N, C-alpha and C positions, 0 to 999 in steps of 0.2 A: 641459737644458727649460729658457725663463725663461716666463714667463704670456707678455709678450705673443704668443712662436711657440705656444700652446696656444687662446689664445682668435681670432686668424689665420684657423687650423687649422678653430675651431670655424666663426668667421662665413662661410669660402668655405664650409664643409657646407651650413652655416644654409641660406641664397638656392638651397638646387638641388633640390626634392621639382619639380616641371616635369621638369626634365629626365629626370630617375632614372625618375621616371615616364614618358618617351618611350621611353627607353635600354630600362626592362621591358619596353609595347608592343609593341615590334621582336621585344623576343626573345620573348614572349611566345607572338606571334603569324608565327611558326619554326618549323613541323613539328624536333623534334629530341627521338623516341624514340632509344633506346641502340643500335635492329639500321638507324636512319636516317641512314649517318654522312654521307651529302651532309647533311643537315638540321642532325646536328649542328651538321657545317663552317662554316656557312651560320650560326647564333649563335658562331661562332666569329669569320669575317671581321665581322660585328659589335660583334670585341669589338677586333679589331688598330681596327677604322677607328678608335673612340674613345681606345685610346692610342696614335694617332698624330697624335689635335687637339689630342691634351694633349702632344705633345712622350716619348713617352714608349715606352724602345724596345722589341720582344716577339721572342721568339724560339716559332719554329714546332719543336712536334717530330711529324713523322709515323708516323700510323698507320697497319697495315695493311688494320682489317674495321672499327676502329670511331672516333672520333668523334676528332683529330688533336692535341693536350694544346700548349698555349699558354701559355708562360713571361713577363711585361712584369718586370720588373724598373728600378729605382731605386737609384742608388747612396746611400753614406752623405754623409748631408749635419752635421756642426761638428763638435766635437769627441767624439770616441771616450771615454767613459768607462769604461767595461767596459773593459780589453785582454783578458781571456778570445772577450769576443765580440764582436772587433771588427771581426772580419771573417765572422760567424756572421751569418744572414738571417732577418729577421723575414715572418712565408710566410703569407699571404692565401690562401684556399686555398676554391677552389668546382671542381664539378660541373656540364657543362654540358646533357645526356641530359635522356630523358624516360622517366616509362613505357607515355605514352602513345602510341594506333596513328595510322599515318597522316592527314593529314589532319582528327588535330581540334582545331586551332587555325582552321579555319574554318566548324565545329560550333560552336565554341565563345573565340570571339574575345573577346582583353584589353577586361574593363571595369572599371570605376571608379563603384559605387553607393551612396552613403550614408558613403564614406570605408575601404569595404571593395572589394577590386581582384579578379577572380577571372582565371581559365584555363589552360591545362595550362600547371604548373609554373610558377606565380608565386610559388609562397612555396620548394616545395621544385622550385631553387633557382635560379631569375631572380632573387627579388628581392636575395639573397644575391649575385648575381656582379655585382649593378649597385653594392648598395654597399662592393664588396671595390673597384670601379673607381672612384668615388667619389674612395673615402680613398684611394685612390695617387694622383690625379690631386692631393687635396688639398694632401698631399703635397710633388708637382712643382712647384707652385706659389705654394705658400708659404716650400715646406721646414724643418728640423732635424725629422727624421726621424733618428732616434739608430744607424742602423744602414741596411747594407743593407736592401735591401723589395723581396720577390717575390710576385708576382701568380701560385696556377696552376689554371689554367683545363682540366679533366681532360677528359674526354668517352663514356666505359661505366662511372658509375661504379652505377646502379640495376644492373644487372648483375652488378657483381662486380669489375669494376676489372679486369680480363685482362690489357687495355692497360697504361690509369694506374696500377696497380700499381707497375712497378720505377721510373718515373718517379716520384709521391711519395714511394719509398723513399727513389732519389737524394736528392732537394730534405729530404727528412728528417732526411737524414744531415748536412749542411751550414748544420740551421737554429738558431735561438736559442733561438723560441717559435712555433706551428703555431695560427693561429684558422679553427678551417673554417666558416663562416659556411651555413651550413645552416639551414634555420627555427628560430626564437626560439620557445618551448614557447609554447602560446597563453595560459596565465598570464606570457611576460613572461621565462620560466628561462634558460638556458642548462644545457645535458649535460657533464657532467663524466665520464659513466660509459659505456657501453653493451655492449652486450650482443654476443661476438662468433656468427659462424653460417656453418655449411657446408649446401650444398645440390647434393642428389643427386641423380644416373640410376638406377632399378637396370633393366636389359632381363634378364624372362623369357626364357626356351625354356621350351618342352611336345613335341608331338604335335599335330600332329591328326588326328581319329577320325568319321565319319559318328556327330550326337552317337543320332541309332536304329539307325541297320542297322549299326553296330559300336563300338559306345563304350566295349566295355574294355578297344579297342586305344590308343583318347588318353588323352594328356596332359595333363592342362589348366592354363595356362600363367596362368588367373584363381584355379581356386584355388590355385595358388602363392602370386597375391600374395596374396592375402584371410589366407593362415596371415603370411605377412612387417608385412605392413600390425600385424597385431592387438600381433604380435612388435616392431614399431620405436617404435608407439603408448608400449607398455608399461615402455619404457627414462624416460620424463615424470620427469622428481624435480621440481617446484613448488620444494621446501625449497631445491633449491641451485638452481637458477632454467637447472635444462637441459629443456630443451621440444622433444620430435621433432613434427611433422608431413609427416602424407604428404597433400598437397596436390592432387596431380596424377596421377590412373591414364589410362590405357587398355588396350584388347589387344582380341584374339579375332578370328576373321575372321568367326563367322556364325551366329542366334544355335544352326540346328542342327548347327554343328561343334564338338566340344573345343576349344578354342581353343592354338592353334598360340605364341602370344606374349601376352607381356601389359608394360607399360611402372611404375613408379609412380615417382616426384620427393617427392622429401624434403626439410625446411625443418628442421635443426637449431641452436638456440640453445641458448649457455649465456654462463655474467660468466667462472666464474677459468679463465684462461688449460689453467692443469694436468689440464682435466675431456675437454678437447679430446680427444686422444689416448687417453683409456679410452671415454669414447663412443665412438667413430670404430671401436676397436678392436668394441669388442660391435654396432656393425651393422656387420660388416666381419667376422662370426660369424654371421646372421642368412640374412645375403647368399650365403653360401657355403656353410650351412646347408636343403638337403630338403628340406620338409615333407610332399609331395610326389614320391615314387618317380620318379626317371629324368626331373626338373625341372633344371633352372642357369641359374643368374645371375650375370651381371656390374655394379659399379657404374663410374663416371666421376663426377667432385667435376666439375661446372660453374664455381661460383663460391666464394668465400671471402672472409669477412671476420672477420678480427680486435677481442679488442674492445679498446673504450677506458676502458688502470686511468687508478684514479688514483694520484698517484707525490705524493712531498714539493714537484718546483717547477713542479706542473701543481695544486698546490693552492694555492702563491702568482698562480700565473695569477690562481685565480679570483677573489682575494679583490685582488688588482686594480685586476681590470677590475670585480667590484660596486663597488667606492668610485669605480672612475670614472665607472660609471652614474650612481650615486646623486645621481652632480655634476648631470645632462643629467637630473635629474628619472626613475627608471630606479626601478625594486624589484627586481634581480636575486634569483632562485632556482638552488639547486641541485641538479638532476633527476640523473636517473638512464632511461635507454631500452634498450626491449627492439629497438630497431631499428640495423640499421649500418649505419655508414657512413668515410668512408675517415683520419677524425681516429684511427681505433686502426691502421692502418698508419705514423703518426706518430708515435704515442705505443710500440706495438712495438718503433717505431726510435732511440728515447730524446728525442725531443724533448720538451719536454712543450708541453703539446696541451687547447686550448677547443677544445668545439664546438659549433653553434646559434648562433654568434652576431648571428647573419643577421637579415632587420626580421622582427618577429610575425606566423605566419600559423599554419594549420590545417585538418587535415582529406585530406591530402597520398592523389596517388593516386587523390582520385575528384575526379567530376564537381563536388566539393563543397568543394573547394578555397581557400584567400579569404590575402589578405595585409590587415593591419593598413595603410593605409600611410600612417595620422600618424607609426607606428612606425620608416619607413624613414629620414627623417637624426637620431633622436634616439642608434639603432642608431650607426649608421655617428658617430656626434659619438662616442657613447661607445670606440666597437672608436681613434679616433684617439686620444681621451681615454689606454687602457690604451696603448698603444701611445708616445708619447709618456712616458710614468709608467715601464717598460721597470728604467732603468735607478735608480730609485728605488725597486725590488721587488728589486732584485738581480741581475733576470735576464740 
């Protein structure tokens, strides 16, 4: 990598803030909740149009229920210094779906005021998608990529990537390094560790009876639910980073009927990969046990993320990124997050992974979600610098 190449890539990105904002506005103002396949695919159409305009090929991998996966590619440019990495991909990753309901962009359209951009998904993670698009375009325009590059755009991360996960894992097997462009932390940091998560639903069956006329013939599914909630919450172990939260409950038929059915939904978070099976085993025991005689229950896993864990290679990626970012005037901290992301899947496949390298923002999943506009170009430049220094870092 020559100093001239780096300077040209950084210069190309330096003048692109207005174009980035225009692309971001179009994305934010397009519906894209996880279950809105048409909306997520409409955002995908914007991604494809951008790459077509820059001469970058895009492969579409159709998905049946959720947004299609898109894979933009750039061939290696110039000498391949690391023979072992010569054909392995530098992967930029992000998801197009948001958590918001249909019509949210009409209620809260994209807006910039005093250097702060707002709107549904503005930070999580449409700004990161835009950044990845422009970094790819910069290397296409200038050249100098130290290996083949891939930008992967999935469509169902917010619900655990039920269709996207196999695509992500296949990409990770071919990856030299993965940069996941989730929003940078409010303090400017990036994420080197995340909890894993399992999201479950438990259906409970009892027996209906009139609560006044023949109460004793009823078997309360809600009574069973209450006992299970207490037992599940008791599994929380904060010292180990294990939390259990029953976040949703429902059930019953009417106020004067012993409840014949009920449902609870569980969120499990953990740090160490080995803790997952232990806690899941204990949850299964609670589900199988009938605290109220005559009830029965069945559990379904609705989504799951793997933890993002640190490795020596991932530590080198962080140090290399921090050095590159410091030359863009950024002070980068190393953060751990209790939230889950697709980066856990790539790390589990052995790909050195750095998460939250996107532009800085905060308050995701809320009406107060925001993006610091001034961070867009410097974070893109930091990522480009880091890519150019992979060989120097022995990655």
